[in-house]
GUBA-783956 format. One record per residue: residue in one letter; x, y, z of N, C-alpha, C in turn. Coordinates in pm, whole numbers, padded with zeros to 5 digits, always signed. Layout:
! GUBA-783956
AXYZXYZXYZ;...
END
This chain:
! GUBA-783956
M+00116-00131-00016+00022-00001-00026+00066+00097+00046;A+00213+00149+00040+00262+00234+00085+00317+00357-00069;F+00330+00185-00144+00392+00236-00330+00240+00312-00388;I+00136+00288-00313+00032+00404-00339+00081+00503-00336;P+00109+00576-00277+00161+00761-00232+00262+00741-00328;V+00354+00713-00280+00461+00714-00435+00458+00732-00594;G+00328+00679-00613+00329+00642-00754+00256+00738-00759;Y+00172+00802-00652+00117+00944-00629+00183+01040-00727;F+00317+01028-00590+00385+01208-00639+00498+01199-00780;V+00547+01055-00756+00592+01026-00896+00554+01058-00946;K+00443+01072-01041+00320+01088-01138+00277+01217-01124;K+00313+01318-01034+00302+01477-01004+00410+01513-01011;W+00501+01446-01004+00625+01531-01040+00725+01539-01164;I+00650+01384-01193+00787+01387-01365+00674+01331-01491;N+00546+01286-01450+00453+01298-01543+00422+01190-01603;V+00535+01078-01594+00533+00949-01633+00379+00861-01647;K+00371+00792-01757+00259+00733-01864+00226+00625-01765;P+00137+00605-01719+00095+00422-01650+00116+00338-01698;E+00134+00333-01877+00140+00219-01931+00314+00131-01948;Y+00319+00278-01908+00508+00237-01889+00531+00143-01761;V+00446+00140-01669+00457+00031-01587+00436-00105-01609;S+00257-00044-01638+00152-00155-01705+00178-00277-01822;G+00217-00259-01899+00319-00241-01974+00385-00399-01989;P+00451-00395-01934+00558-00508-01889+00500-00597-01799;L+00409-00568-01685+00408-00623-01570+00313-00713-01669;I+00228-00654-01765+00042-00769-01827+00117-00851-01946;K+00250-00812-02010+00321-00852-02120+00378-00944-02086;V+00471-00911-01986+00616-01038-01949+00655-01074-01818;L+00619-00991-01693+00628-01076-01531+00457-01069-01535;L+00357-01035-01539+00227-01152-01521+00195-01321-01601;P+00285-01262-01635+00279-01412-01758+00392-01486-01647;L+00491-01461-01680+00593-01565-01617+00562-01624-01506;L+00481-01527-01410+00445-01591-01290+00307-01724-01261;V+00220-01688-01385+00080-01751-01411+00199-01904-01453;F+00288-01882-01580+00331-02001-01631+00427-02077-01481;F+00437-02008-01395+00577-02203-01374+00490-02171-01221;N+00382-02101-01210+00279-02096-01109+00164-02229-01140;V+00129-02250-01240+00094-02338-01326+00096-02454-01254;L+00230-02500-01338+00293-02559-01320+00297-02620-01135;D+00348-02560-01055+00364-02580-00908+00252-02623-00837;A+00110-02600-00935+00030-02642-00867-00003-02737-00898;E-00168-02834-00746-00144-02986-00767-00275-02945-00819;A-00302-03077-01007-00366-03085-01063-00531-03013-01046;E-00553-03172-00961-00739-03087-00904-00731-02971-00871;K-00661-02879-00782-00709-02774-00743-00679-02714-00916;L-00596-02716-00998-00625-02630-01166-00726-02708-01162;Y-00843-02728-01199-00915-02745-01232-00984-02717-01142;I-00986-02751-01033-01103-02638-00979-01142-02500-00926;L-01006-02400-00891-00973-02341-00881-01076-02173-00943;P-00983-02208-01110-00993-02156-01165-01185-02126-01188;V-01267-02247-01188-01343-02222-01189-01482-02156-01108;F-01429-02183-00974-01447-02098-00850-01447-01964-00862;T-01382-01811-00946-01348-01693-00994-01389-01650-01142;F-01419-01741-01215-01474-01709-01353-01648-01747-01318;L-01668-01823-01219-01787-01842-01207-01826-01665-01140;L-01748-01647-00966-01762-01515-00886-01793-01452-01047;A-01721-01380-01093-01730-01302-01196-01825-01279-01314;L-01817-01405-01335-02057-01415-01405-02159-01386-01283;A-02165-01386-01179-02212-01378-01138-02258-01220-01008;M-02130-01164-01106-02131-01017-01009-02223-00958-01173;I-02212-01028-01204-02286-00929-01322-02418-00862-01258;P-02521-00984-01282-02682-00969-01235-02691-00807-01108;A-02578-00842-00953-02570-00841-00902-02525-00659-00987;A-02421-00652-01038-02360-00489-01032-02482-00456-01159;N-02619-00497-01274-02690-00460-01277-02830-00392-01194;L-02842-00497-01062-02920-00471-00998-02868-00304-00883;A-02709-00309-00872-02723-00195-00842-02750-00097-00843;H-02737-00125-01042-02729+00011-01139-02889+00104-01075;K-02966-00040-01117-03114+00002-01124-03134+00026-00982;K-03096+00041-00836-03144+00074-00754-03088+00207-00700;F-02925+00227-00695-02896+00334-00647-02774+00376-00687;A-02768+00292-00788-02593+00313-00876-02677+00451-01011;K-02720+00527-01054-02777+00481-01200-02675+00587-01236;N-02609+00677-01204-02546+00806-01211-02413+00758-01295;S-02372+00565-01312-02301+00506-01278-02274+00492-01476;N-02192+00425-01534-02155+00403-01656-02281+00149-01656;P-02282+00183-01680-02280+00057-01637-02248-00068-01719;L-02098-00014-01787-02069-00178-01832-01946-00154-01752;L-01923+00005-01747-01779-00043-01601-01823-00020-01491;L-01958-00082-01405-01985-00095-01251-02038-00254-01260;R-02062-00276-01415-02024-00481-01353-01853-00487-01416;S-01757-00409-01444-01686-00474-01487-01626-00475-01264;S-01599-00310-01255-01530-00268-01099-01599-00404-01068;F-01681-00427-01054-01779-00574-00941-01726-00693-00947;S-01737-00735-01176-01628-00872-01209-01558-00872-01166;F-01427-00802-01157-01308-00787-01160-01265-00775-01036;F-01142-00791-00948-01121-00855-00851-00982-00872-00905;N-00882-00806-00765-00702-00737-00760-00701-00879-00789;I-00667-00997-00743-00590-01124-00725-00449-01115-00710;A-00384-01105-00863-00249-01044-00853-00217-00955-00724;F-00228-00870-00822-00146-00757-00760-00155-00677-00564;F-00259-00725-00567-00350-00769-00405-00286-00871-00333;G-00355-00973-00391-00365-01107-00308-00229-01165-00255;I-00169-01115-00401-00007-01193-00419+00072-01136-00254;P+00076-00998-00204+00123-00995-00075+00024-01050-00006;T-00107-01030-00003-00166-01115+00103-00170-01199+00154;V-00147-01306-00007-00132-01459+00126-00054-01508+00105;T+00077-01409+00051+00213-01461+00106+00293-01431+00280;A+00185-01324+00309+00206-01211+00416+00085-01394+00517;L+00031-01420+00516-00039-01515+00557+00056-01645+00619;Y+00022-01676+00476+00058-01806+00409+00200-01893+00378;G+00220-01808+00337+00348-01885+00312+00367-01823+00138;Q+00500-01820+00066+00537-01783-00089+00418-01999-00114;E+00434-02073-00025+00413-02170-00092+00236-02166-00140;K+00201-02069-00068+00085-02059-00175+00036-02025-00235;V+00145-01930-00285+00063-01833-00412+00068-01917-00538;S+00099-02064-00583+00070-02071-00658-00115-02127-00684;A-00143-02129-00565-00265-02193-00519-00377-02015-00547;L-00283-01950-00511-00347-01822-00521-00316-01789-00735;I-00269-01828-00763-00254-01797-00895-00428-01850-01016;C-00444-01996-00941-00480-02099-01009-00603-01977-00959;I-00613-01952-00810-00740-01912-00792-00723-01752-00947;Y-00643-01711-00918-00666-01603-01035-00606-01627-01175;L-00666-01783-01244-00667-01774-01333-00818-01766-01376;G-00916-01807-01353-01100-01798-01318-01034-01588-01383;S-01047-01522-01260-01055-01452-01309-01029-01320-01434;A-00853-01431-01406-00802-01309-01542-00843-01393-01714;L-00943-01549-01700-00980-01523-01852-01123-01496-01808;Y-01210-01480-01732-01342-01372-01799-01294-01273-01830;G-01182-01186-01751-01197-01074-01789-01067-01028-01885;D-00975-01107-01975-00937-01130-02076-01001-01191-02201;T-01171-01207-02159-01258-01293-02239-01348-01165-02307;I-01449-01209-02220-01555-01175-02215-01553-01056-02140;G-01466-01034-02081-01459-00852-02010-01400-00794-02100;Y-01343-00859-02162-01257-00744-02270-01345-00733-02445;Y-01407-00819-02446-01512-00828-02550-01626-00753-02577;Q-01649-00734-02359-01735-00620-02392-01652-00515-02436;V-01653-00465-02378-01525-00302-02368-01520-00319-02519;A-01413-00363-02546-01379-00373-02710-01472-00339-02782;K-01586-00457-02826-01787-00475-02917-01792-00261-02881;T-01751-00228-02784-01791-00049-02789-01714+00072-02904;K-01602+00025-02917-01517+00067-03012-01475+00072-03138;H-01590-00130-03177-01527-00216-03268-01633-00346-03326;S-01691-00323-03409-01779-00424-03448-01713-00573-03376;P-01807-00647-03361-01788-00775-03344-01669-00910-03343;K-01668-00869-03492-01561-00937-03532-01396-00876-03503;E-01371-00767-03500-01229-00612-03452-01244-00690-03307;A-01350-00709-03217-01360-00742-03066-01323-00823-03046;L-01332-00931-03138-01282-01103-03099-01167-01118-03135;A-01108-00978-03260-00957-00991-03291-00880-00964-03196;E-00932-00864-03096-00862-00764-02995-00840-00857-02894;V-00930-00980-02885-00956-01074-02745-00775-01174-02759;L-00792-01139-02906-00688-01267-02994-00563-01247-02942;K-00527-01091-02928-00351-01064-02907-00381-01045-02817;I-00420-01131-02689-00387-01107-02581-00325-01159-02505;P-00193-01124-02428-00099-01330-02383-00141-01360-02333;F-00167-01376-02219-00209-01448-02113-00246-01504-02167;L-00359-01572-02260-00424-01664-02350-00363-01810-02351;Y-00242-01752-02418-00140-01824-02501-00057-01873-02363;V+00025-01781-02299+00086-01851-02134+00007-01929-02113;L-00141-01907-02068-00229-02076-02037-00212-02151-02112;I-00247-02151-02183-00244-02286-02281-00116-02329-02302;A+00010-02230-02285+00135-02339-02294+00148-02332-02163;A+00089-02340-02007+00142-02404-01908+00020-02514-01871;V-00091-02537-01933-00175-02649-01925-00082-02743-01987;I-00025-02786-02106-00016-02855-02193+00111-02903-02076;S+00214-02781-02038+00343-02842-02018+00325-02941-01891;K+00216-02882-01809+00174-02938-01672+00101-03108-01746;I+00038-03143-01840+00028-03213-01951+00110-03337-01863;F+00187-03254-01988+00374-03336-01970+00426-03323-01873;D+00454-03343-01738+00447-03330-01651+00596-03175-01585;A+00606-03104-01634+00686-03025-01617+00666-02948-01495;K+00815-02932-01447+00838-02878-01283+00893-02771-01309;T+00862-02649-01220+00935-02548-01242+01094-02588-01167;P+01206-02523-01293+01321-02559-01213+01379-02456-01096;D+01486-02529-00976+01525-02485-00887+01591-02331-00820;F+01649-02324-01013+01704-02163-01023+01619-02049-01017;I+01508-02119-01070+01407-01952-01127+01333-01931-00993;E+01272-02059-00893+01194-02030-00786+01300-01903-00701;P+01431-01819-00640+01410-01757-00608+01338-01616-00699;I+01388-01622-00818+01390-01484-00923+01259-01506-00907;L+01185-01623-00947+01021-01532-00895+00959-01457-00762;K+00995-01483-00700+01022-01421-00539+01005-01312-00561;V+01122-01324-00648+01148-01115-00702+01036-01043-00782;I+01036-01120-00886+00919-01060-00970+00749-01098-00880;S+00746-01212-00794+00592-01172-00694+00637-01036-00647;F+00778-00961-00548+00718-00844-00496+00688-00745-00595;I+00814-00720-00763+00795-00644-00794+00600-00613-00874;V+00558-00724-00903+00463-00720-00952+00316-00635-00833;S+00386-00749-00730+00273-00645-00622+00325-00503-00603;S+00386-00493-00610+00447-00310-00584+00425-00263-00713;A+00465-00233-00723+00427-00171-00939+00259-00182-00948;G+00234-00277-00906+00049-00315-00888+00036-00152-00854;M+00035-00204-00693-00060-00032-00600+00001+00122-00721;L+00177+00105-00732+00249+00246-00815+00124+00212-00913;I+00098+00192-01001-00026+00227-01121-00105+00293-01039;V-00218+00223-00905-00310+00316-00784-00243+00428-00838;G-00164+00433-00800-00113+00567-00781-00111+00680-00852;F-00035+00611-00969-00018+00722-01117-00184+00772-01105;Q-00282+00652-01117-00473+00713-01206-00449+00793-01085;L-00443+00778-00933-00526+00912-00852-00442+01008-00888;S-00308+01073-00908-00312+01119-00963-00323+01277-01013;D-00422+01185-01108-00545+01324-01200-00684+01345-01095;V-00692+01283-01010-00819+01253-00904-00859+01429-00881;K-00981+01449-00881-01058+01575-00780-01063+01499-00686;F-01013+01511-00576-01106+01458-00452-01213+01537-00375;R-01220+01661-00399-01367+01754-00323-01483+01734-00460;N-01471+01608-00591-01584+01581-00577-01615+01422-00574;L-01541+01400-00433-01591+01206-00413-01706+01234-00345;K-01802+01145-00329-01946+01159-00307-01898+00999-00197;L-01850+01055-00040-01849+00922-00014-01955+00826+00030;G-02070+00898-00028-02167+00795+00060-02255+00706-00084;Y-02223+00798-00188-02229+00682-00338-02157+00588-00345;F-02007+00627-00322-01909+00525-00351-01936+00385-00255;G-01975+00401-00081-01992+00338-00014-02117+00263+00010;K-02203+00295-00080-02343+00168-00164-02247+00055-00246;I-02184+00097-00320-02154+00028-00443-02044-00066-00413;L-01927-00042-00352-01854-00125-00249-01942-00102-00132;G-02014-00150-00067-02033-00267+00043-02118-00310-00025;F-02250-00287-00163-02326-00356-00195-02187-00499-00267;R-02083-00464-00345-02004-00573-00407-01948-00696-00304;T-01959-00573-00219-01863-00712-00097-01986-00839-00040;L-02038-00749-00039-02141-00848+00035-02201-00952-00063;A-02240-00914-00201-02290-00964-00274-02120-01145-00370;A-02044-01042-00351-01953-01141-00381-01879-01180-00236;V-01938-01217-00156-01974-01317+00036-02049-01431+00006;L-02130-01350-00039-02255-01450-00051-02228-01589-00193;I-02169-01518-00310-02191-01665-00437-02019-01689-00403;L-01941-01667-00282-01885-01771-00279-01858-01821-00239;G-02006-01761-00141-02030-01874+00005-02097-01980-00037;V-02167-01966-00151-02252-02060-00260-02186-02184-00268;L-02081-02148-00354-01982-02231-00435-01918-02308-00382;M-01825-02248-00203-01743-02320-00148-01831-02434-00138;T-01967-02419-00058-02040-02492+00063-02040-02625-00029;A-02127-02577-00206-02118-02619-00291-01993-02811-00274;E-01906-02661-00246-01753-02767-00347-01745-02869-00226;Y-01781-02843-00050-01793-02910+00014-01883-03056+00025;F-01939-02972+00012-02068-03128+00003-02029-03174-00078;I-02006-03187-00208-01974-03199-00360-01834-03307-00408;F-01745-03220-00352-01613-03263-00406-01544-03268-00337;Q-01554-03191-00211-01419-03193-00109-01258-03227-00111;I-01213-03151-00253-01134-03160-00263-01069-03030-00235;L-01086-02937-00178-00960-02838-00180-00956-02798+00041;D-00844-02797+00088-00872-02795+00197-00882-02640+00254;D-00824-02653+00421-00875-02536+00477-00854-02412+00415;T-00708-02406+00371-00642-02253+00354-00705-02282+00184;D-00740-02291+00133-00804-02234-00011-00954-02195+00024;Y-01038-02243+00111-01160-02194+00140-01125-02039+00266;K-00988-02006+00318-00977-01869+00377-00886-01794+00217;M-00859-01830+00158-00827-01734+00060-00939-01726-00016;L-01044-01835-00089-01126-01836-00215-01238-01722-00067;F-01230-01721+00050-01261-01574+00101-01213-01513+00143;L-01093-01497+00155-01080-01313+00139-01068-01246-00054;V-01076-01371-00168-01057-01287-00245-01195-01177-00245;S-01352-01225-00201-01502-01192-00172-01435-00950-00102;L-01329-01000-00068-01300-00865-00026-01167-00732-00036;F-01138-00889-00136-01009-00783-00265-01100-00651-00310;P-00940-00560-00366-01044-00455-00427-00994-00453-00558;V-01126-00331-00625-01186-00395-00758-00975-00349-00821;A-00960-00454-00898-00921-00439-01095-00846-00319-01093;A-00720-00302-01050-00642-00165-01148-00752-00185-01351;N-00699-00273-01336-00781-00281-01566-00879-00210-01557;V-00955-00176-01389-01092-00129-01457-01010+00005-01534;T-00923+00062-01424-00937+00195-01503-00873+00185-01667;V-00783+00135-01711-00763+00109-01820-00888+00135-01894;F-01040+00005-01857-01119+00005-01958-01192+00159-01984;A-01240+00259-01831-01244+00369-01851-01172+00472-01930;S-01031+00471-01942-00909+00488-02034-00999+00497-02175;F-01001+00375-02212-01060+00301-02358-01188+00389-02353;L-01328+00371-02254-01357+00388-02281-01377+00582-02347;K-01279+00659-02286-01319+00761-02240-01394+00853-02193;T-01437+00783-02090-01566+00817-02022-01538+00734-01826;E-01551+00845-01779-01535+00825-01620-01435+00743-01590;E-01363+00835-01654-01186+00790-01576-01185+00858-01452;E-01223+00912-01375-01183+00978-01229-01276+00907-01135;Q-01401+00830-01166-01478+00764-01112-01425+00658-01139;S-01372+00578-01195-01293+00435-01182-01193+00450-01099;S-01110+00553-01130-00947+00566-01014-01024+00550-00859;L-01117+00633-00838-01213+00664-00731-01210+00548-00689;L-01374+00428-00736-01381+00310-00744-01230+00220-00661;V-01178+00208-00812-01000+00102-00757-00935+00174-00634;F-00927+00315-00609-00832+00390-00445-00929+00296-00309;L-01052+00360-00377-01133+00376-00185-01179+00196-00190;S-01167+00127-00304-01186-00033-00224-01116-00090-00213;A-00955-00028-00270-00838-00109-00255-00837-00062-00063;L-00873+00035+00000-00865+00111+00161-00963+00003+00181;L-01065+00023+00176-01155-00053+00229-01145-00197+00244;S-01074-00271+00109-01003-00421+00157-00898-00434+00251;L-00794-00334+00257-00706-00332+00397-00753-00341+00450;V-00881-00278+00522-00942-00283+00630-00960-00422+00675;L-01059-00465+00546-01110-00607+00614-01126-00714+00660;V-00949-00721+00490-00862-00824+00533-00777-00831+00600;S-00761-00716+00707-00723-00631+00831-00787-00773+00923;I-00924-00747+00913-01010-00761+00995-00955-00949+00983;A-01031-00926+00839-01034-01176+00818-00895-01230+00843;A-00808-01136+00827-00688-01209+00881-00688-01297+01025;L-00721-01193+01147-00735-01220+01258-00807-01332+01312;F-00886-01431+01166-00989-01524+01224-00942-01637+01181;L-00903-01565+01006-00827-01681+00873-00684-01757+00900;N-00572-01689+01006-00461-01721+01013-00473-01843+01079;
END
């Protein structure tokens, strides 16, 4: 979290473009984490954990539509759905899980991240791209995303029982730290252009409170079903999944806002305020889940 104010002041002083940081993260470092952590993940969990977060993202769309209908009519419905469906599992989740359960649990978290990323980089991105392109062109944009090919390569390698070489492990720890800190740095960059005098705490509080409650209920139903039907996951897996419902809005929502040229300030506020809320909620939850 300390990197948020660092990013804020760096952007004020130097006016660095966020894509200078987000580009290497999304195109190089995060795909590396995904690839090698998939290799180390337990096969059964690799099949079920991504399904949880993919279904969570889908189920959050009706929740966002309900919020828009009842009390968030001033928000762009597409951005509202993105804010509800996209959870900052990578940048916020990696340091959280490492602190609570150790580096060895990051591979399970990456499995959890896969479902969210798969939704965001396919259905989520397609919906946004379609606002500016034809359906065919939007699909072409989706197919340019490197994550999809990294995931396919990782799964194929996993099938052939490939393992992460020992000398790679220390490098992955460094990459994990860079991804976490740089992700928060980007939030600071985006906040440098926000006019806090326009902040409507009541309005954003309703949106984020309803989002958190919906995520807790949806994941609660999914975890209960898994417990009684499959019984594959262990206690720590359940705890990590519960923490996901408390994670903030993913920073790529601001990227979508920039893409749409609409409500860029509101999206930055949602990302920032949800990060502050998550810091409080996750800290409280950690007292009971560690």
